[in-house]
MARGU-193653 format. One record per atom (N, C-alpha, C): x, y, z negated. Coordinates in steps of 0.2 Angstrom, whole numbers, plus 5000, padded with zeros to 4 digits. Example, Ala and Ser with C-alpha at 12.3 -4.5 7.8 and 13.67 -1.06 7.14 Angstrom:
<nodes>
506649724961506249784961506649844961506449894965506849954964506450004961
</nodes>
This chain:
<nodes>
566146634898565946654891566346704889565846754887566146824885566446814877567046854878567346844871566946884865567246864860566746894854567046974854567647004858567947074856567447104864567247064869566847084872566247094871565847044868565147064865565147114860565747134856565647174852565747254855565947264860566147314864565447334867565247274870564447294874564047314869564047294864563547304858563647384855564147394855564247484852564347524858564447504863564647554869564247614868563647624868563347674868563747744862563847704858563947754852564647764852565047744857565747764857565747824860566347874859566647934861566847934869566847974873567047964879567747944880568047954876568947934875568847854875568447834868568347754867568147714874567547764877567247714882567847704887568347744887568947714892569347664893569447654885569747614883569247544883568647564882568347474881568147474889567847514895567847484901568547454902569047484900569747434902569847364900569547354893569547294891569047244892568547274895567947234897568147214905568347254907568747234916569247174914569747194909570347154909570347124902570047074901570047054893570847014891571146984898571546954896572246994894572247064895572747114895572947104886572347094881572447104875573047054872573247004877573746944874574246984878574347004882574847034888575247104885575047154883575147204882574947234875575447294872575447304867574747384865574447384859573847434860574147504863574847524861575047584864575047584872575147524875575147514884574547524886573947484882573347474883572947554885573047584878572947654878573347694884573847684885574147724891573847704898573647634899573347614904572647644904572347654900571647684898571647774898572247814898572347874897571947904891572147864887571947884879572447894875572347914868572947924864572947854862573647844857573747804852573247794847573147864845572847864839571947844840571847854847570947844850570947754849571547724852571547674851571447624845571747654840571747624832571147634831570947694831570047724827569747664833569747654839569147614844569247544839569747524839569847454836569547444827569547494824569247504817568647504817568247554823567547564824567247474827567547434829567347374831567347314825567647344818567847314814568347264811568747294816569447264815570047294811570547264807570947294804571347324807571547294813572047354817572147294824572647314828572647284835572947204832573447204828573647124828572747074826572447114822571747074821571547054828571647084832571147084839571447034843572247044842572547004846572546924843572546894836572546854833571946814836571346864834570546824837570646814845570946844849570946834854571346754859572046754853572346694854572046644851571646644846571246604843570746564848570246614851569846594855570246554861570846574865571046544870571246464870571546464862571746404861571246354859570646374857569846334856569746324863569646364867569346344874569746324880570646324878571046324883571146384889571646384892571946424897571446424901571046484905570646484912571046524917571146494921571446524927571046604930571346644928571046714930571546744935571146784939571546824945571546884942572246914941572246964937571947044941571747074936571547154940572047194938572247224944572747274944572647344938573147334933573147384928572947444930573347474936573047534937573247544945572847604947572847614954573547604957573847574962574547574964574447604970575147614972575147684979574947634984574347654987574047614993573747574991573247594986572747554983572347514987572147554993571647524998572047475002572447445001572747395005572347345004572347285009572047235010572147185004572847175003573047114996572747134990572747224989572547234982571747234982571547254988570847244989570547164986570847114989570647054989570647044982571347064979571447044973571047064968570647124969570147154963569547124965569247104971568747084973568647004968569346964970569346914967569346894959569646944956569646954949568846954949568547034949567947044947567546964948567446924955567046864956567146814950567946814949567946754945567746774938567846824933567646834930566946834927566546874933565746864933565546784933565746754936565346684936565646624931566246654930566546604924566046614916565846674916565546694911564746684910564546674917563746664919563646584915563046574914562846514911562346494916562446434919561946404923561246404920561046384914560346404910560146464911560546524910560246584912559846594919560446564924560046584931559546524932559446474929558746434929558146444927558246504920557746524916557546584920558046634924557846684927557446664934557646604938557346584944556746564942556446534936555846504934555446574933555646644930555346684930554946704937555446714942555446744949555046694954555046634951554646584956554046584953553746584947553146574943552746654943552946704943552646754942552046774948551746804946551146824952551346854957551646914955552146954960552746984955553347014961553946984959554047104961554247124957554447194959555147214959555447234963556247264965556247334964556847344961556947424960557747434959557947484963558647514961558547584963558947624960559047704962559947704966559847754969560547784974560847724977561347734976561747664978561447604978561147594972560747524971560047504975559847564976559347564981559447514987559847524990560147464994560047394994560447384988560547324984559647294982559347334981558547314978558147304986558247354991557947324997558247265000558847244999559247185001559047134998558847144991558647094986557847064988557447124989556747104990556647074997557147075002557147045009557246975009557746955004557846865004557546854999557146874994556546844990556046834994555646884999555246875001555246835008555946815008555946745014555746675009555546695001555446614999554946614995554746684995553946694992553646744993552946744994552546804995552646854989552246904989551946964985552746984982553247004985553847034984553947124986553847154980553747214982554247274980554547304984555047364984554747434979555047454973554847504971555147584974554847614974555147684978555847694976556447704979556847734977556747804974556347834975555847914972555747904966556147894960555847894954555447934951555147974955554548014954553947994955553847934959553447894963553247844958553847824953553747754949553147754946552947804942552247794937551747764940551847784947550947764951551247694952551847674955552047614956551847554951552347574945552247524939551647534937551247584936550547564935550147494938550547494943550047434947550147364944550847354940551147294937550747264932550747204930550347164926550647114923550447094916550947044912551046974916550946964921551046914924551446924931551646964931552246994935553046984933553346994938554146994935554447054938554847094935555347144938555947134937556347154943557147144946557247214945557947234942558047314942558947304944559147324948559747334949560147404946560447424941560647474936561347454934561947514938562547494935562647574933563347554928563547634928563647674933563547754932563247764924562547754925562447744918561647694916561147754918560547754923560247804925559747824919559547864916559247894912558447874913558247864917557547834918557547784917558147734917558147664917557747644910557947684903557747644897556947674897556647714900555847724897555547674903555947644907555647604912555647524908556147524906556147464902555747454896555547504893555147514886554347494889554347514896553647524898553547434899554247414902554147344906554147314899554347314894554147274886553447274884553247324885552747344882551947314887552247324892551747284898551847204899552347174895552647104896552847094902553047114905553347104912553947054912554047014914554746984913555247004917555647044913556147084916556847064916557147064921557947054925558247114925558947134923559347194925559947164927560147164934560847144936561247204934561747214930562147274928562947264927563247304924563747304924563947274915564647254912564747224905564447294901564647364904564547424899563747414895563347384901562647414899562347354897562647284896562247224896561947234888562147264883561847274875561347314878561347364880560947414881560047374884560247324889559947304892559347254888559747224883559547174879559047214872559347254872558947294866558247324869558247324876557647354877557047284879557147244878556947174877557047154884557547154889557547124896558147084896558147044901558547004902559247014907560047034903560447054908560847004912560947024919561446984923562147024925562647004921563147044920563747034926563847094930564347094934564947134933565547104936566047134934566147184942566347244941566147304946566747344947567347324942567847384943568347374950568647434950569047454956569547504954570047494957570647544956570347604957569947634960569647694960569047714957568747764958568047784955567347754956567447714962566747694963566847624961566047584959565947534957565947474964566247424963566147364969565547344969565147324973564647284975564647224975565247194977565247124979565047074974565247084968564947044963564047034963563847104963562947114964562847064969563047084976562747044982562846974981563346954978563446874977563046854970562946884965562446874961561646864964561446924966560846924969560646864974561146854978561146784983560946744978561446714974561246664969560546654965560346724964559646734961559146694966559346724972558746714977558746624978559346604980559346534980559146484975559246504970558946484964558246484963557946544964557346534964556946494971557146504976557046444982557146384979557546354975557746294974556946284969556746324964556346304959555546294963555546354966554946354970554846294975555346264979555246204981555146194989554746154990554646134998554346205000553846224997553346274999553946365002554446354999555046405000555246375008555446325010555746305015555146315022554446285020554146305025554046385027553846425020554046505022554646525027555046505024555746515029555446505037555346435036555146425044554746445048554246485043553646505047553846585048554446615044554546695046554946695051555546625053555946615058555546615067554846575065554546555071554246615072554046675067553646735068554246755071554746785069555146815071555446805079555446735080555546715087555146735091554446725089553746745094553746835094554046875089554046935091554546955095555146935095555746955099555646935106555146885107555146865114554946895118555146905124554846965130554046935131553746975135553046955137553346925144
</nodes>
């Protein structure tokens, strides 16, 4: 379950200054650090000034950092301590080592799936299982994730279509969608500008739309009328990790198959039979 601080950050992320976004990203990726470090230390980890940190917390509606920490303690006492794999606070010397990589990926996976509600996955599986057609989209690095997802969904249901990675071709392809369809988008930070008008079109067309994204874009997705599936993707370096995204997409495909029922299994068996026939020598 996301904390109140995380929900506030997500809701106001777009309006923050670039420096405030650095601190916001740190706190979204490492929510437990509020209880461990001072505001000055957190500002240092994010590479911003103490004044920026003070302004940031006031922008979110807190009197000061002590107000933030008190809220965090109240939430922890109410829900009980949760085991979290700690995320490295900063990129250490030799950040590409196996132990550091494992620590980062486990921290992302732990936070992602501890915050995920089972009823959210069930509702998304319902949309993808009952839609007339499912459309899958992603740009740039997320384009590969979209292709991967289309394959997995196609193994359990028919009429799953991949929207071109060329955004210039999207108007023609989106024009083929209808209100009985579902749209699954993978869009991580930085937020592609083309996504906002696409989500507005999807809402107007009454497409059941799901966006697999990171915490900084969750509120933006909701404001456009779509359902966010939030994945923690932080790393010590500049590139986002796709480990949690792949795991989330696998969960979505599995939940969709379970919702479809026996016909999904029959389709899988048919595909395997066809693959054997096509691969067998004459």
